[in-house]
C-alpha positions in Angstrom: 71.7 -63.7 -56.6 71.6 -60.0 -55.8 73.4 -57.9 -53.2 72.4 -55.4 -50.6 74.7 -53.0 -48.8 74.9 -53.1 -45.0 77.3 -50.5 -43.6 79.4 -50.5 -46.9 79.7 -54.3 -46.9 78.0 -56.2 -49.8 75.9 -59.1 -48.6 74.4 -61.7 -50.9 70.6 -61.9 -50.8 68.8 -64.9 -52.3 65.8 -64.0 -54.5 64.1 -67.2 -53.4 62.8 -67.1 -49.8 64.1 -69.8 -47.5 60.7 -70.1 -45.8 57.2 -70.7 -47.0 55.4 -67.6 -48.1 52.2 -68.9 -46.6 53.1 -70.9 -43.5 50.8 -73.6 -42.4 49.0 -73.3 -39.1 51.2 -75.9 -37.5 54.4 -73.9 -38.4 53.0 -70.6 -37.1 54.7 -69.7 -33.8 52.4 -69.0 -30.9 52.3 -65.3 -30.1 53.1 -64.3 -26.5 50.3 -63.1 -24.3 49.5 -59.4 -24.8 51.2 -56.9 -22.5 49.0 -55.8 -19.6 51.2 -52.8 -18.6 48.5 -50.4 -19.8 46.0 -51.4 -17.1 47.8 -49.9 -14.1 48.6 -46.9 -16.3 44.9 -46.5 -17.0 44.2 -46.6 -13.2 47.0 -44.0 -12.7 45.4 -41.8 -15.5 42.0 -42.2 -13.8 43.5 -41.0 -10.5 45.2 -38.0 -12.0 42.1 -37.1 -13.9 40.0 -37.4 -10.7 42.4 -35.2 -8.8 42.2 -32.5 -11.6 38.4 -32.8 -11.9 37.3 -32.8 -8.3 37.7 -29.0 -7.8 35.8 -28.4 -11.0 33.0 -30.8 -9.9 32.8 -28.9 -6.6 32.3 -25.7 -8.6 29.7 -27.4 -10.8 27.8 -28.5 -7.7 27.9 -24.9 -6.4 26.7 -23.6 -9.8 23.8 -26.0 -10.0 22.7 -25.4 -6.3 19.3 -23.7 -6.2 18.5 -24.6 -9.8 15.0 -25.5 -8.6 14.4 -21.8 -7.9 14.0 -21.2 -11.7 14.9 -17.6 -12.8 16.1 -16.8 -9.3 18.8 -19.4 -9.3 22.4 -18.1 -9.5 23.0 -20.0 -12.9 19.8 -18.5 -14.4 20.7 -15.0 -13.2 24.2 -15.2 -14.7 23.0 -16.5 -18.0 20.3 -13.8 -18.2 22.8 -11.0 -17.5 24.0 -9.2 -20.7 27.3 -8.5 -19.1 28.0 -12.2 -19.0 27.8 -12.6 -22.8 29.6 -9.4 -23.5 32.5 -10.7 -21.3 32.4 -14.0 -23.1 32.7 -12.3 -26.5 35.6 -10.2 -25.1 37.2 -13.4 -23.7 37.0 -15.2 -27.1 38.2 -12.1 -29.0 41.3 -11.5 -27.0 41.9 -15.2 -26.5 41.9 -15.8 -30.3 44.0 -12.8 -31.0 46.6 -13.7 -28.3 46.7 -17.3 -29.6 47.4 -16.2 -33.2 50.3 -14.0 -32.0 51.6 -16.7 -29.6 51.6 -19.2 -32.5 53.4 -16.8 -34.8 56.1 -16.0 -32.2 56.4 -19.5 -30.8 56.5 -21.3 -34.1 59.1 -18.9 -35.5 61.4 -19.3 -32.5 60.9 -23.1 -32.5 61.8 -23.4 -36.2 64.8 -21.0 -35.9 66.3 -22.5 -32.8 65.6 -26.2 -33.3 66.1 -26.7 -37.0 69.2 -24.5 -37.6 72.8 -24.6 -36.5 72.6 -21.4 -34.4 75.4 -21.3 -31.8 74.4 -21.4 -28.1 70.9 -22.7 -28.7 70.4 -23.5 -25.1 70.7 -19.8 -24.2 68.1 -18.9 -26.8 65.7 -21.5 -25.5 66.2 -20.3 -21.9 65.7 -16.6 -22.8 62.5 -17.3 -24.8 61.1 -19.4 -22.0 61.5 -16.6 -19.4 58.2 -14.8 -20.1 56.4 -18.0 -19.1 58.1 -18.0 -15.7 56.9 -14.5 -14.9 53.4 -14.1 -13.4 50.9 -12.3 -15.7 50.4 -9.4 -13.2 54.2 -8.8 -13.2 54.3 -9.0 -17.0 51.5 -6.4 -17.3 53.1 -4.2 -14.7 56.5 -4.3 -16.6 54.8 -3.3 -19.9 52.9 -0.5 -18.2 56.2 0.8 -16.8 57.6 0.6 -20.3 54.9 2.6 -22.1 53.0 5.8 -21.2 53.9 9.2 -19.9 54.9 8.1 -16.4 57.5 5.5 -17.7 60.7 5.9 -15.7 62.8 4.4 -18.5 61.3 6.7 -21.2 61.6 9.7 -19.0 65.3 8.9 -18.5 65.8 8.6 -22.2 63.7 11.7 -23.0 61.2 9.7 -25.1 58.2 9.8 -22.8 54.9 11.1 -24.2 53.5 14.4 -22.9 51.8 14.3 -19.5 48.1 13.5 -19.9 48.7 11.2 -22.9 46.6 8.0 -22.8 48.2 4.7 -21.9 48.2 2.7 -25.2 48.1 -0.6 -23.4 44.7 0.1 -21.8 42.9 -1.5 -24.8 41.9 -4.8 -26.3 45.0 -4.6 -28.5 47.2 -4.2 -25.5 45.6 -7.3 -23.9 46.2 -9.3 -27.1 49.8 -8.2 -27.3 50.6 -9.3 -23.8 48.6 -12.6 -24.0 50.6 -13.4 -27.1 53.9 -12.6 -25.5 53.0 -14.5 -22.3 51.8 -17.7 -24.0 54.3 -17.9 -26.9 56.6 -20.1 -24.9 53.8 -22.7 -24.6 53.7 -23.0 -28.4 57.5 -23.0 -28.5 57.7 -25.8 -26.0 55.2 -28.1 -27.7 56.4 -27.5 -31.2 60.1 -27.9 -30.2 59.2 -31.4 -28.8 57.8 -32.4 -32.3 60.8 -30.9 -34.1 63.3 -32.7 -32.0 61.7 -36.0 -33.1 62.0 -35.0 -36.8 64.5 -37.3 -38.5 67.3 -35.7 -40.5 67.0 -38.4 -43.2 63.7 -37.1 -44.5 64.9 -33.5 -44.9 68.1 -34.7 -46.6 66.2 -37.0 -48.9 63.9 -34.1 -49.9 66.9 -31.9 -50.6 68.6 -34.6 -52.7 65.4 -34.9 -54.7 65.7 -31.2 -55.6 63.3 -29.6 -53.1 64.1 -26.1 -52.0 64.4 -25.3 -48.3 61.1 -23.5 -48.4 59.4 -26.6 -49.9 61.1 -28.9 -47.4 59.7 -26.7 -44.6 56.2 -26.6 -46.2 55.9 -30.3 -47.3 58.0 -32.2 -44.8 58.7 -30.2 -41.6 55.4 -28.5 -40.9 53.1 -31.6 -41.6 55.2 -33.7 -39.2 55.3 -30.9 -36.6 51.6 -30.2 -36.8 50.7 -32.2 -33.7 53.0 -30.0 -31.6 51.8 -26.8 -33.2 48.2 -27.7 -32.6 48.9 -28.8 -29.0 50.8 -25.5 -28.4 48.0 -23.4 -29.9 45.4 -25.2 -27.7 47.5 -24.6 -24.6 47.8 -20.9 -25.5 44.1 -20.5 -26.1 43.1 -22.3 -22.9 45.7 -20.2 -21.0 44.2 -17.0 -22.5 40.7 -18.0 -21.4 41.8 -18.3 -17.8 44.4 -15.4 -17.7 43.3 -12.9 -15.0 46.3 -10.7 -14.4 46.7 -9.2 -17.9 43.0 -8.5 -18.6 42.6 -7.1 -15.1 45.4 -4.6 -15.2 44.8 -3.5 -18.8 41.0 -4.0 -19.2 39.4 -2.9 -15.9 40.7 0.7 -16.1 38.8 1.2 -19.4 35.8 -1.0 -18.6 36.8 -3.9 -20.8 35.8 -7.0 -18.9 36.5 -10.7 -19.7 35.1 -13.7 -17.9 38.1 -13.9 -15.4 37.8 -10.3 -14.5 34.0 -10.6 -14.2 34.5 -13.5 -11.9 36.9 -11.5 -9.7 34.3 -8.7 -9.6 31.7 -11.2 -8.3 34.2 -12.5 -5.7 35.0 -9.0 -4.5 31.3 -8.1 -4.0 30.7 -10.6 -1.2 27.0 -10.3 -1.9 24.3 -13.0 -1.6 24.7 -15.8 -4.1 28.3 -14.8 -4.8 29.7 -18.3 -4.8 26.9 -19.6 -7.0 27.4 -16.8 -9.6 31.1 -17.2 -9.6 30.8 -21.0 -10.1 28.3 -20.4 -13.0 30.8 -18.1 -14.7 33.5 -20.6 -14.2 31.3 -23.2 -15.7 31.0 -21.0 -18.8 34.9 -20.8 -19.0 35.0 -24.6 -18.7 32.6 -24.9 -21.6 34.7 -22.7 -23.8 37.9 -24.6 -22.8 36.1 -27.9 -23.7 35.2 -26.5 -27.1 38.9 -25.6 -27.6 40.0 -29.1 -26.7 37.5 -30.6 -29.1 38.8 -28.4 -31.9 42.3 -29.5 -31.1 41.4 -33.2 -31.2 39.7 -32.7 -34.6 42.8 -30.9 -36.0 45.2 -33.5 -34.6 43.1 -36.3 -36.0 43.9 -35.0 -39.5 47.6 -35.1 -38.9 48.0 -38.8 -39.7 51.7 -38.8 -40.4 53.8 -41.3 -38.4 57.5 -41.8 -37.9 58.8 -45.4 -37.6 61.7 -45.1 -35.2 64.1 -42.2 -34.6 67.6 -41.6 -36.1 70.6 -40.7 -34.0 70.5 -37.1 -35.0 67.7 -34.6 -35.5 67.2 -32.5 -38.6 69.5 -29.4 -38.7 69.6 -26.8 -41.5 72.9 -25.1 -42.2 72.3 -21.3 -42.3 75.5 -20.2 -43.9 75.5 -16.5 -44.6 72.0 -16.2 -43.1 73.2 -17.0 -39.6 74.0 -13.4 -38.7 70.7 -11.9 -39.9 68.7 -14.6 -38.2 70.5 -14.0 -34.9 69.8 -10.3 -35.3 66.1 -10.9 -35.8 65.9 -13.2 -32.8 67.8 -10.7 -30.6 65.5 -7.9 -31.6 62.4 -10.0 -30.8 63.8 -10.9 -27.4 64.8 -7.3 -26.7 61.2 -6.3 -27.5 59.3 -9.0 -25.6 61.7 -9.5 -22.7 64.6 -7.1 -22.2 62.8 -3.8 -22.6 59.9 -4.6 -20.2 62.3 -5.9 -17.6 64.6 -2.9 -17.9 61.6 -0.6 -17.4 60.6 -2.6 -14.3 64.1 -2.4 -12.9 64.3 1.3 -13.6 61.0 1.9 -11.7 62.4 -0.1 -8.7 65.4 2.2 -8.4 63.5 5.5 -8.1 61.8 6.8 -5.0 58.4 7.5 -6.6 56.5 7.0 -9.9 57.2 9.5 -12.7 60.7 10.4 -11.4 63.4 10.0 -14.1 66.3 7.6 -13.3 69.6 9.4 -12.7 72.6 9.2 -10.4 70.9 11.4 -7.9 67.5 9.7 -7.9 68.7 6.1 -8.0 68.3 4.3 -4.6 68.3 0.7 -3.3 65.8 1.5 -0.5 63.1 -0.8 -2.0 65.5 -3.7 -2.2 66.8 -3.2 1.3 63.3 -3.1 2.6 62.1 -6.2 0.9 65.3 -8.3 1.3 66.7 -7.1 4.5 63.8 -6.0 6.8 60.9 -8.2 5.7 61.6 -11.8 6.6 58.4 -12.9 4.8 60.2 -12.4 1.5 62.6 -15.2 2.0 60.0 -17.4 3.6 57.7 -16.9 0.5 60.7 -17.6 -1.8 61.4 -20.9 0.0 57.8 -22.0 -0.1 57.6 -21.2 -3.8 60.7 -23.2 -4.6 59.5 -26.1 -2.5 56.0 -26.2 -4.0 57.0 -25.5 -7.6 60.0 -27.9 -7.5 57.9 -30.7 -5.9 55.0 -30.3 -8.3 57.4 -30.2 -11.3 59.1 -33.4 -10.1 55.9 -35.3 -9.6 54.5 -34.2 -13.0 57.7 -35.1 -14.7 57.5 -38.6 -13.4 53.9 -38.9 -14.5 54.1 -37.2 -17.9 55.6 -40.0 -19.9 53.5 -43.0 -18.8 50.3 -41.0 -18.9 51.0 -39.5 -22.3 51.9 -43.0 -23.6 48.6 -44.6 -22.4 46.7 -41.6 -23.8 48.4 -41.8 -27.2 48.3 -45.6 -27.5 44.9 -46.3 -26.0 42.5 -43.8 -27.6 38.9 -43.9 -26.7 36.0 -42.0 -25.2 37.5 -42.3 -21.7 40.8 -40.9 -22.8 39.1 -38.1 -24.6 37.1 -37.3 -21.5 40.4 -37.3 -19.5 41.9 -34.9 -22.0 39.0 -32.4 -21.5 39.1 -32.9 -17.7 42.8 -32.1 -17.5 42.3 -28.9 -19.5 39.5 -27.4 -17.4 41.6 -26.6 -14.3 44.2 -24.8 -16.4 41.5 -22.8 -18.1 40.0 -21.6 -14.8 41.4 -18.4 -13.3 43.8 -19.1 -10.5 41.6 -17.4 -7.9 38.6 -19.6 -8.9 40.7 -22.8 -8.7 41.9 -21.7 -5.2 38.3 -21.1 -4.0 37.3 -24.5 -5.5 40.1 -26.2 -3.6 39.1 -24.5 -0.4 35.5 -25.6 -0.8 36.6 -29.1 -1.6 39.2 -29.6 1.1 37.9 -27.3 3.9 36.7 -30.4 5.8 39.0 -33.3 6.9 39.6 -36.0 4.3 37.3 -39.0 4.6 38.8 -42.0 6.4 42.1 -40.2 7.0 40.5 -37.4 9.1 43.4 -35.1 8.0 42.6 -31.4 7.1 44.6 -29.8 4.3 43.1 -26.4 4.8 45.6 -23.8 5.9 48.7 -26.0 4.9 51.1 -26.0 2.0 49.6 -29.3 0.9 46.4 -27.7 -0.4 48.6 -25.4 -2.6 50.5 -28.5 -3.8 47.3 -30.2 -4.8 46.1 -27.1 -6.7 49.5 -27.0 -8.5 49.2 -30.6 -9.6 45.6 -30.1 -10.8 46.4 -26.9 -12.7 49.7 -27.8 -14.4 49.2 -31.5 -15.3 48.1 -30.6 -18.8 51.2 -28.4 -19.3 53.4 -31.4 -18.5 51.4 -33.8 -20.7 50.8 -31.8 -23.9 54.4 -31.7 -25.3 55.0 -35.3 -24.5 51.7 -36.3 -26.1 52.6 -34.3 -29.2 55.9 -36.1 -29.6 54.3 -39.6 -29.0 51.7 -38.9 -31.7 54.4 -38.7 -34.3 55.8 -42.1 -33.5 54.3 -45.1 -35.2 53.5 -47.9 -32.7 54.9 -50.5 -35.1 58.2 -50.6 -33.1 56.5 -51.2 -29.8 54.3 -53.9 -31.4 57.3 -55.6 -32.9 59.1 -55.6 -29.6 56.1 -57.0 -27.8 55.8 -59.7 -30.5 59.4 -60.6 -29.7 58.5 -61.1 -26.0 59.5 -57.7 -24.5 57.4 -55.8 -22.1 56.6 -52.2 -22.6 59.2 -51.0 -20.1 62.1 -53.2 -21.4 61.4 -52.4 -25.1 61.4 -48.7 -24.3 64.7 -48.8 -22.5 66.3 -50.9 -25.2 65.1 -48.5 -27.9 66.6 -45.6 -25.9 70.0 -47.3 -25.8 69.9 -47.9 -29.5 69.2 -44.3 -30.3 72.3 -43.2 -28.3 74.7 -45.5 -30.2 77.0 -43.7 -32.7 76.0 -44.3 -36.4 77.6 -46.9 -38.6 78.9 -49.2 -35.8 77.0 -52.2 -36.8 73.3 -53.0 -36.9 71.1 -51.7 -34.0 68.2 -53.9 -33.1 65.4 -52.5 -30.9 63.9 -55.8 -29.8 
């Protein structure tokens, strides 16, 4: 006899098994029929994919229209224009640079806030997510108000450059900086989802085996968090491809065009073949986005590490005497990427004209009184924004888990095609997606004879198509870490997918060391 320990109580364990090692076919229990819950989920995935893909297909139809004209077709004219390929190179350059910066900022914040015992971590998370909630045009405007000779904040502090000095943000480097700041929360969000699923037992076992914290981070944490890191980097890159506001405000003044700004130039021209050329340029953006998604799939396929189950507590690293310095570094980064630009924007809103220093004599609330008190459209726009954003977020939250589960557990060509299709609307500039939705929904819907044009419903549809991938990516990254062995064991015991998931959730919430916890 030998003994094993179960919650500090020794239990005898016989060395000889009490059942045959090779059961005969007659003694083998019949397995329950396979769970069919994935079939309606596949239909749901097909519906969401179709909703996201239809505007892009409408653009594709517009791009291919007149292709029989040969060199005179809009697609051929766009591909033969040197400005197209120069803008494509610029798009890839600033997109790659912004992605690298976003990965560095987002991964550092995710590791510091999620894996350490920092106090008030919820506040750190909220503060770092704020740049993602600000439109790109507002972000660019805030940074322009922070730097340059006409900065109200710098003039008030006596730090403004001399009049006539160039604006340093009007450059590719300025675009890369702001793209990295704008999209770092996407990397943070995806990687944090992976880190929250990291079991503390692995890190503790590595430390007990003599590994240093740096080696634990390199050999345990980062390999397991790689799906989230890759997913966040892919979202940041795709977002940079379709970002219009930042390249427009920082690149157009110096003649630095990217594909989104070139598309806007075609839209503003209202010339013959404008829609066809705009659609052809959007098709090129979609091709670049598809290449980014393919690279993401290849990198995630190499991350074959799986976690069987989850413990009751995530991994946490005690900082000790390093807590204060880490808090100071995080505060300085937040002051640079969030507080300083917002302060510059607020200072500019309190003066009567650009270039006027802020002082007790020049400060005025006239702009706020005009916008909030005299223009009723402000409150109407705020109400519509809350209704549309809240409704789209609620619907996508309900769809994210089942869709991410079926995409993670039922891989195949159709699922890969769905991944690419969901990425394309997010890669397109917002103005292009809006035009695509107008072209698609301008006529009444078939059978229903209901027109969405000119209503809030068309904006709601565009929101669902554009932000579906943002809701899915972090959940997909977390599910890819979990080994499906627990789900298979629960299904072998007769549980359906829904009941096994709910039971497993209740087991995770139980306090440790209160008896055995079975998930099926």
